[in-house]
GUSE-650283 format. One record per residue (C-alpha): residue number from 1; y, x, z negated. Coordinates in steps of 0.1 Angstrom, whole numbers, m for minus. Layout:
<sites>
<NUM,<Y,X,Z>>
...
</sites>
This chain:
<sites>
<1,<0,0,0>>
<2,<34,14,11>>
<3,<59,20,m16>>
<4,<93,3,m10>>
<5,<123,26,m5>>
<6,<145,31,m36>>
<7,<179,15,m32>>
<8,<210,37,m36>>
<9,<238,26,m60>>
<10,<259,17,m30>>
<11,<233,m6,m17>>
<12,<228,m21,m52>>
<13,<266,m28,m53>>
<14,<263,m46,m19>>
<15,<235,m68,m32>>
<16,<256,m77,m62>>
<17,<287,m85,m41>>
<18,<268,m107,m17>>
<19,<245,m127,m41>>
<20,<269,m133,m70>>
<21,<293,m155,m49>>
<22,<264,m174,m34>>
<23,<250,m180,m69>>
<24,<284,m194,m81>>
<25,<285,m218,m51>>
<26,<249,m231,m55>>
<27,<242,m229,m92>>
<28,<250,m266,m97>>
<29,<218,m273,m77>>
<30,<197,m250,m100>>
<31,<178,m258,m132>>
<32,<189,m243,m165>>
<33,<159,m219,m164>>
<34,<167,m208,m129>>
<35,<204,m203,m139>>
<36,<193,m182,m169>>
<37,<171,m160,m148>>
<38,<199,m154,m122>>
<39,<225,m146,m149>>
<40,<202,m122,m168>>
<41,<194,m102,m136>>
<42,<230,m103,m124>>
<43,<242,m89,m157>>
<44,<214,m63,m158>>
<45,<223,m52,m123>>
<46,<260,m48,m130>>
<47,<253,m29,m163>>
<48,<229,m6,m145>>
<49,<254,1,m117>>
<50,<282,8,m142>>
<51,<260,32,m162>>
<52,<248,47,m128>>
<53,<212,41,m138>>
<54,<198,42,m103>>
<55,<162,33,m112>>
<56,<172,2,m133>>
<57,<197,m9,m107>>
<58,<171,m6,m79>>
<59,<147,m28,m99>>
<60,<173,m54,m107>>
<61,<187,m55,m71>>
<62,<152,m61,m56>>
<63,<144,m88,m82>>
<64,<178,m105,m75>>
<65,<171,m104,m37>>
<66,<136,m120,m42>>
<67,<151,m147,m65>>
<68,<179,m154,m39>>
<69,<153,m159,m12>>
<70,<136,m185,m33>>
<71,<165,m205,m46>>
<72,<197,m196,m26>>
<73,<186,m201,9>>
<74,<215,m208,33>>
<75,<216,m239,53>>
<76,<219,m237,91>>
<77,<255,m248,88>>
<78,<263,m221,62>>
<79,<247,m195,84>>
<80,<268,m205,114>>
<81,<299,m206,92>>
<82,<292,m171,79>>
<83,<286,m158,114>>
<84,<318,m174,126>>
<85,<339,m160,98>>
<86,<324,m125,103>>
<87,<330,m127,140>>
<88,<367,m139,136>>
<89,<373,m111,111>>
<90,<357,m85,134>>
<91,<377,m97,164>>
<92,<410,m97,145>>
<93,<404,m62,133>>
<94,<393,m50,167>>
<95,<424,m65,184>>
<96,<447,m50,158>>
<97,<430,m16,162>>
<98,<429,m17,201>>
<99,<464,m30,205>>
<100,<482,m10,178>>
<101,<461,21,170>>
<102,<436,34,196>>
<103,<412,22,223>>
<104,<384,35,245>>
<105,<390,27,282>>
<106,<370,32,314>>
<107,<386,42,347>>
<108,<375,18,375>>
<109,<391,34,405>>
<110,<402,68,419>>
<111,<439,63,418>>
<112,<444,91,393>>
<113,<420,116,409>>
<114,<414,145,404>>
<115,<429,142,369>>
<116,<410,111,360>>
<117,<380,99,380>>
<118,<360,68,384>>
<119,<338,60,353>>
<120,<358,84,331>>
<121,<360,71,295>>
<122,<393,78,278>>
<123,<406,78,243>>
<124,<439,61,244>>
<125,<464,63,216>>
<126,<487,33,211>>
<127,<510,52,187>>
<128,<524,80,208>>
<129,<558,65,214>>
<130,<559,30,198>>
<131,<543,3,177>>
<132,<530,m26,198>>
<133,<529,m63,190>>
<134,<493,m74,194>>
<135,<486,m95,226>>
<136,<522,m94,236>>
<137,<544,m72,258>>
<138,<567,m64,230>>
<139,<573,m35,206>>
<140,<579,m36,169>>
<141,<593,m1,174>>
<142,<599,21,205>>
<143,<613,56,209>>
<144,<620,65,245>>
<145,<626,102,235>>
<146,<589,105,227>>
<147,<580,98,263>>
<148,<579,128,286>>
<149,<579,130,324>>
<150,<544,138,335>>
<151,<527,119,306>>
<152,<498,97,315>>
<153,<506,63,302>>
<154,<489,29,298>>
<155,<508,m2,305>>
<156,<503,m39,308>>
<157,<503,m55,343>>
<158,<521,m86,329>>
<159,<551,m97,350>>
<160,<544,m70,376>>
<161,<537,m79,412>>
<162,<500,m72,409>>
<163,<472,m94,422>>
<164,<442,m104,400>>
<165,<459,m92,367>>
<166,<443,m117,343>>
<167,<415,m108,320>>
<168,<399,m120,287>>
<169,<397,m100,255>>
<170,<363,m103,240>>
<171,<357,m131,266>>
<172,<379,m154,245>>
<173,<416,m144,245>>
<174,<436,m145,277>>
<175,<454,m112,285>>
<176,<465,m89,313>>
<177,<448,m59,327>>
<178,<460,m25,316>>
<179,<468,2,342>>
<180,<469,40,339>>
<181,<494,61,358>>
<182,<516,92,354>>
<183,<551,86,342>>
<184,<576,102,367>>
<185,<610,87,362>>
<186,<629,75,331>>
<187,<658,51,329>>
<188,<689,65,346>>
<189,<670,92,366>>
<190,<678,96,403>>
<191,<648,110,422>>
<192,<644,125,457>>
<193,<612,135,475>>
<194,<607,166,496>>
<195,<576,187,505>>
<196,<552,167,484>>
<197,<574,174,454>>
<198,<601,155,435>>
<199,<637,166,427>>
<200,<660,147,404>>
<201,<689,144,379>>
<202,<688,125,346>>
<203,<711,98,334>>
<204,<735,126,321>>
<205,<737,142,356>>
<206,<716,172,346>>
<207,<689,186,369>>
<208,<654,175,358>>
<209,<639,210,361>>
<210,<604,201,349>>
<211,<598,182,381>>
<212,<594,215,399>>
<213,<588,240,371>>
<214,<561,222,352>>
<215,<524,227,361>>
<216,<519,190,357>>
<217,<540,184,388>>
<218,<536,215,409>>
<219,<498,209,413>>
<220,<501,173,423>>
<221,<513,160,456>>
<222,<538,131,456>>
<223,<547,108,484>>
<224,<576,83,481>>
<225,<559,54,500>>
<226,<524,40,508>>
<227,<534,29,543>>
<228,<568,33,560>>
<229,<572,m5,562>>
<230,<560,m11,526>>
<231,<555,m48,519>>
<232,<566,m70,547>>
<233,<579,m105,539>>
<234,<580,m130,567>>
<235,<589,m167,567>>
<236,<560,m192,567>>
<237,<572,m209,599>>
<238,<581,m192,631>>
<239,<605,m198,660>>
<240,<593,m194,695>>
<241,<560,m179,682>>
<242,<579,m150,665>>
<243,<582,m146,628>>
<244,<618,m138,618>>
<245,<636,m127,597>>
<246,<614,m99,584>>
<247,<623,m81,551>>
<248,<609,m47,542>>
<249,<602,m39,505>>
<250,<597,m5,489>>
<251,<593,m1,451>>
<252,<591,m39,453>>
<253,<628,m40,462>>
<254,<642,m54,495>>
<255,<655,m24,515>>
<256,<660,m36,551>>
<257,<659,m67,573>>
<258,<652,m74,609>>
<259,<662,m107,625>>
<260,<661,m122,659>>
<261,<693,m139,668>>
<262,<697,m170,691>>
<263,<702,m147,720>>
<264,<668,m131,715>>
<265,<682,m98,703>>
<266,<670,m80,672>>
<267,<696,m75,645>>
<268,<691,m51,616>>
<269,<706,m47,582>>
<270,<701,m22,553>>
<271,<701,m40,521>>
<272,<718,m13,501>>
<273,<737,m35,476>>
<274,<708,m33,452>>
<275,<721,m10,425>>
<276,<686,m6,410>>
<277,<675,12,441>>
<278,<707,29,454>>
<279,<737,43,437>>
<280,<767,20,441>>
<281,<785,45,463>>
<282,<755,49,485>>
<283,<763,58,521>>
<284,<728,57,535>>
<285,<730,48,572>>
<286,<694,51,583>>
<287,<662,37,569>>
<288,<645,71,571>>
<289,<672,86,548>>
<290,<659,65,519>>
<291,<646,88,491>>
<292,<636,114,516>>
<293,<613,93,539>>
<294,<624,116,568>>
<295,<606,145,551>>
<296,<572,129,556>>
<297,<550,117,584>>
<298,<520,94,586>>
<299,<492,111,605>>
<300,<458,107,621>>
<301,<436,128,643>>
<302,<430,118,679>>
<303,<410,129,709>>
<304,<427,135,742>>
<305,<416,101,755>>
<306,<428,84,723>>
<307,<463,100,726>>
<308,<466,87,762>>
<309,<454,53,752>>
<310,<469,46,717>>
<311,<497,71,710>>
<312,<534,66,718>>
<313,<537,103,726>>
<314,<522,121,755>>
<315,<504,154,760>>
<316,<531,167,783>>
<317,<537,204,775>>
<318,<510,203,748>>
<319,<483,229,749>>
<320,<447,218,756>>
<321,<428,215,723>>
<322,<397,201,708>>
<323,<417,174,689>>
<324,<453,164,683>>
<325,<472,155,651>>
<326,<495,125,657>>
<327,<525,124,634>>
<328,<545,92,630>>
<329,<579,98,614>>
<330,<615,89,610>>
<331,<611,51,606>>
<332,<643,34,619>>
<333,<659,0,623>>
<334,<675,11,656>>
<335,<656,3,688>>
<336,<633,m20,669>>
<337,<606,m38,689>>
<338,<584,m68,686>>
<339,<548,m62,678>>
<340,<517,m81,669>>
<341,<509,m70,633>>
<342,<476,m67,615>>
<343,<477,m104,607>>
<344,<481,m114,643>>
<345,<518,m123,639>>
<346,<545,m115,665>>
<347,<574,m101,645>>
<348,<601,m74,648>>
<349,<590,m40,635>>
<350,<605,m7,626>>
<351,<608,19,653>>
<352,<592,53,649>>
<353,<593,88,664>>
<354,<559,101,673>>
<355,<548,138,677>>
<356,<516,156,687>>
<357,<502,189,674>>
<358,<472,204,690>>
<359,<443,212,666>>
<360,<421,241,674>>
<361,<390,251,655>>
<362,<407,273,630>>
<363,<432,246,620>>
<364,<404,220,619>>
<365,<385,242,595>>
<366,<416,243,572>>
<367,<418,206,573>>
<368,<380,203,565>>
<369,<384,228,536>>
<370,<414,207,523>>
<371,<396,174,526>>
<372,<395,150,496>>
<373,<381,116,492>>
<374,<377,89,466>>
<375,<342,85,452>>
<376,<321,69,479>>
<377,<286,56,482>>
<378,<260,58,510>>
<379,<236,29,514>>
<380,<210,29,541>>
<381,<230,52,562>>
<382,<264,33,558>>
<383,<293,46,537>>
<384,<318,26,516>>
<385,<342,34,487>>
<386,<329,32,452>>
<387,<340,0,435>>
<388,<343,m20,467>>
<389,<318,m45,479>>
<390,<293,m33,504>>
<391,<302,m49,537>>
<392,<286,m37,569>>
<393,<316,m48,590>>
<394,<340,m23,574>>
<395,<317,7,569>>
<396,<316,37,591>>
<397,<288,44,615>>
<398,<253,52,603>>
<399,<248,85,585>>
<400,<210,87,589>>
<401,<205,121,573>>
<402,<223,113,540>>
<403,<204,102,509>>
<404,<215,70,493>>
<405,<238,76,463>>
<406,<274,82,454>>
<407,<294,113,464>>
<408,<329,127,463>>
<409,<347,155,481>>
<410,<375,176,466>>
<411,<392,205,484>>
<412,<364,205,510>>
<413,<336,207,485>>
<414,<311,178,482>>
<415,<295,166,449>>
<416,<268,142,441>>
<417,<276,116,414>>
<418,<249,102,391>>
<419,<249,67,375>>
<420,<266,82,344>>
<421,<296,95,364>>
<422,<285,131,361>>
<423,<289,153,392>>
<424,<268,180,406>>
<425,<280,203,434>>
<426,<260,200,466>>
<427,<244,230,483>>
<428,<263,247,510>>
<429,<238,235,536>>
<430,<243,198,527>>
<431,<257,177,556>>
<432,<289,170,538>>
<433,<296,207,533>>
<434,<289,216,569>>
<435,<320,218,590>>
<436,<320,199,623>>
<437,<348,188,644>>
<438,<336,152,646>>
<439,<330,149,609>>
<440,<365,163,601>>
<441,<380,137,624>>
<442,<359,109,609>>
<443,<366,117,573>>
<444,<403,122,579>>
<445,<408,90,599>>
<446,<388,67,577>>
<447,<410,76,548>>
<448,<403,68,512>>
<449,<389,33,519>>
<450,<363,45,544>>
<451,<372,15,565>>
<452,<370,12,603>>
<453,<404,m6,603>>
<454,<420,28,599>>
<455,<403,43,628>>
<456,<424,46,660>>
<457,<419,13,679>>
<458,<452,2,694>>
<459,<488,11,702>>
<460,<515,6,675>>
<461,<487,4,649>>
<462,<501,m4,615>>
<463,<470,3,594>>
<464,<465,40,595>>
<465,<449,63,569>>
<466,<469,74,539>>
<467,<471,110,552>>
<468,<506,125,551>>
<469,<521,155,567>>
<470,<552,174,556>>
<471,<570,207,555>>
<472,<576,229,525>>
<473,<595,262,528>>
<474,<589,260,566>>
<475,<551,258,563>>
<476,<533,226,574>>
<477,<511,208,549>>
<478,<483,182,550>>
<479,<465,169,519>>
<480,<485,193,497>>
<481,<474,225,516>>
<482,<491,247,541>>
<483,<476,241,576>>
<484,<502,260,596>>
<485,<522,289,584>>
<486,<558,290,597>>
<487,<550,318,621>>
<488,<518,302,635>>
<489,<522,300,673>>
<490,<510,264,673>>
<491,<537,254,648>>
<492,<564,274,667>>
<493,<555,257,700>>
<494,<554,223,683>>
<495,<590,227,669>>
<496,<602,239,703>>
<497,<589,207,719>>
<498,<604,187,691>>
<499,<639,201,697>>
<500,<635,197,734>>
<501,<626,160,730>>
<502,<655,154,706>>
<503,<680,169,731>>
<504,<666,149,760>>
<505,<664,116,741>>
<506,<698,115,724>>
<507,<700,90,694>>
<508,<665,78,703>>
<509,<643,106,689>>
<510,<644,126,657>>
<511,<625,159,656>>
<512,<600,163,628>>
<513,<611,195,612>>
<514,<617,211,578>>
<515,<650,196,567>>
<516,<648,216,535>>
<517,<649,207,498>>
<518,<681,192,483>>
<519,<699,225,481>>
<520,<734,234,492>>
<521,<735,248,527>>
<522,<758,276,518>>
<523,<748,290,484>>
<524,<712,276,482>>
<525,<717,260,448>>
<526,<705,226,437>>
<527,<728,200,452>>
<528,<732,169,429>>
<529,<753,152,456>>
<530,<722,149,479>>
<531,<702,134,450>>
<532,<730,109,442>>
<533,<734,100,479>>
<534,<698,95,490>>
<535,<677,93,458>>
<536,<661,63,440>>
<537,<678,53,408>>
<538,<657,40,379>>
<539,<672,10,362>>
<540,<678,7,325>>
<541,<647,1,304>>
<542,<626,7,334>>
<543,<602,35,343>>
<544,<587,48,376>>
<545,<550,56,375>>
<546,<528,71,403>>
<547,<491,78,407>>
<548,<480,114,411>>
<549,<460,103,441>>
<550,<488,88,461>>
<551,<465,80,490>>
<552,<448,52,471>>
<553,<472,43,443>>
<554,<489,10,439>>
<555,<517,22,417>>
<556,<555,18,415>>
<557,<557,23,452>>
<558,<539,m11,454>>
<559,<547,m32,424>>
<560,<580,m16,414>>
<561,<594,m2,382>>
<562,<575,m8,349>>
<563,<595,m25,321>>
<564,<598,m6,288>>
<565,<580,m35,270>>
<566,<549,m31,292>>
<567,<543,5,281>>
<568,<514,4,256>>
<569,<502,40,249>>
<570,<491,73,262>>
<571,<459,90,273>>
<572,<449,115,247>>
<573,<414,126,255>>
<574,<388,124,283>>
<575,<358,113,262>>
<576,<333,112,291>>
<577,<317,127,312>>
<578,<310,163,299>>
<579,<327,186,325>>
<580,<355,211,328>>
<581,<379,181,325>>
<582,<365,171,291>>
<583,<391,172,264>>
<584,<429,167,265>>
<585,<441,152,298>>
<586,<462,173,322>>
<587,<497,163,310>>
<588,<525,174,286>>
<589,<510,170,251>>
<590,<523,141,231>>
<591,<540,149,197>>
<592,<514,152,170>>
<593,<535,137,142>>
<594,<557,108,151>>
<595,<572,78,133>>
<596,<548,53,150>>
<597,<518,75,141>>
<598,<529,79,105>>
<599,<534,41,101>>
<600,<500,31,117>>
<601,<479,58,102>>
<602,<494,54,67>>
<603,<490,16,70>>
<604,<453,20,79>>
<605,<449,45,50>>
<606,<465,21,25>>
<607,<444,m8,37>>
<608,<412,12,33>>
<609,<422,25,m1>>
<610,<433,m9,m14>>
<611,<401,m25,m1>>
<612,<380,1,m18>>
<613,<398,m3,m51>>
<614,<394,m41,m50>>
<615,<357,m39,m42>>
<616,<351,m14,m70>>
<617,<370,m35,m95>>
<618,<351,m65,m85>>
<619,<319,m47,m92>>
<620,<330,m35,m126>>
<621,<347,m67,m136>>
<622,<327,m88,m161>>
<623,<308,m115,m144>>
<624,<318,m151,m152>>
<625,<291,m178,m152>>
</sites>
């Protein structure tokens, strides 16, 4: 016969705390003899606990449990009530902790790659810069000085222009989804984009030096738009089968409008009166001047046949090459045209300049070695982005030689991803690590979504991969890497063709060239006037947030500025998976000791101490029968 395990004093105390109240509630249903037995054992148990007589306490606790099983059985209603009270208490505590103290969160998408990846589990602190009101977009306390540019923040999607933002806490309480992005701009900042980097001045007119000196910005590529036309708002009804007027939104602010007048002519207007976007003395004349749009180009890789069929540029004077890089740049309201968009609507659209750069094997290898993707899955030879539903109609062609599973590519290196989100570098002879001209073109043109809709298929195509080209210090970049050095003959020839086209097409074509950072032409120093004239101004109590993976990030470029009240906390620790990224996130560290942390931590400490004292006193307090 097995000997039962001896109860510890702690367990004996729990037995006393649980059975004593039950006895008091039910003793009126017991006989005098039964009452006497309960009271004798309860008194004996308390005495043994107070004298720390473990053996006697163990014996009394077990006797008390056996007696309770016989005479203090809970009814079904009592059991349900106890479960309900325990559940409510647990939910209240969990909500208070998750909303005001800390929370574990899982990353669902690749918008913050490579800093945060799909399936990462994060430890999020809710006390880094404020004290939240549970289940509301409000703060009991908020200190904007504790927020640093470059910090990775968590914020509520409430009142933001985001689809499918509703969720349920614990499958009961309605709430809004939380989003993670990197904080870029604070209230009063004016920011300008050039060369994949950001330049700016703060509300006091001082240069924001960390935007270019901090490692948290220098190693991340930043683009000021998702698409040149941003969100396009059209009327529900159309006139003469053409939808007009058309309003173009960037940062969720209306920037420009195209309208067809009664004469059938396209009229254009820059909506620069919005002080939240432009400074009040803004003298922006062209759409492409906004925030530095003119420093960037949308790009895709084409064959010779595709250039002739789909591109608005030609191969005249362009060297014969394996493939060609098409650059679409300088979006303009001038010379606008009517197109049929991706929804089949006839509407006025922005005009663009288009350029072609020949790609030879050496430059294609550089592109292949710079390639990055989101996490993607292969199923029966078809490929689709992780997290999206498997649909044969949007997947790429069959990849017969690839094993089913999930993968990712970063800086040209391919990795296998297991079901726990842990990655393993694939061997050099794996298909995804083997350079080929066709595979380079395919991966580049399908973009992050791995969807056929981004492949070249028509002229004036609006849906193109989120692959951006730009100059920095006269070198040409794609995907954050130098593809052509300034003295590369291919780049030199390209620029010569650009200048020639610009001269021959006066006021109709803008050469894609390095226009330089916002520095003074004469002394080369930082020019605040350029920032004030062309930059984006962050409104009061608003913040600009961007995803590290701009190619697939719905961020401020899409839903606009984030209100101060929506900010809920900061990412402190990557909890899973074990890897070189495990530990503190790649960001400026939050302050270790802050007023919100002192309040929340000390409150939690006081609650624990007071609860412990109350429980101990109840155990020692004489029982009343």
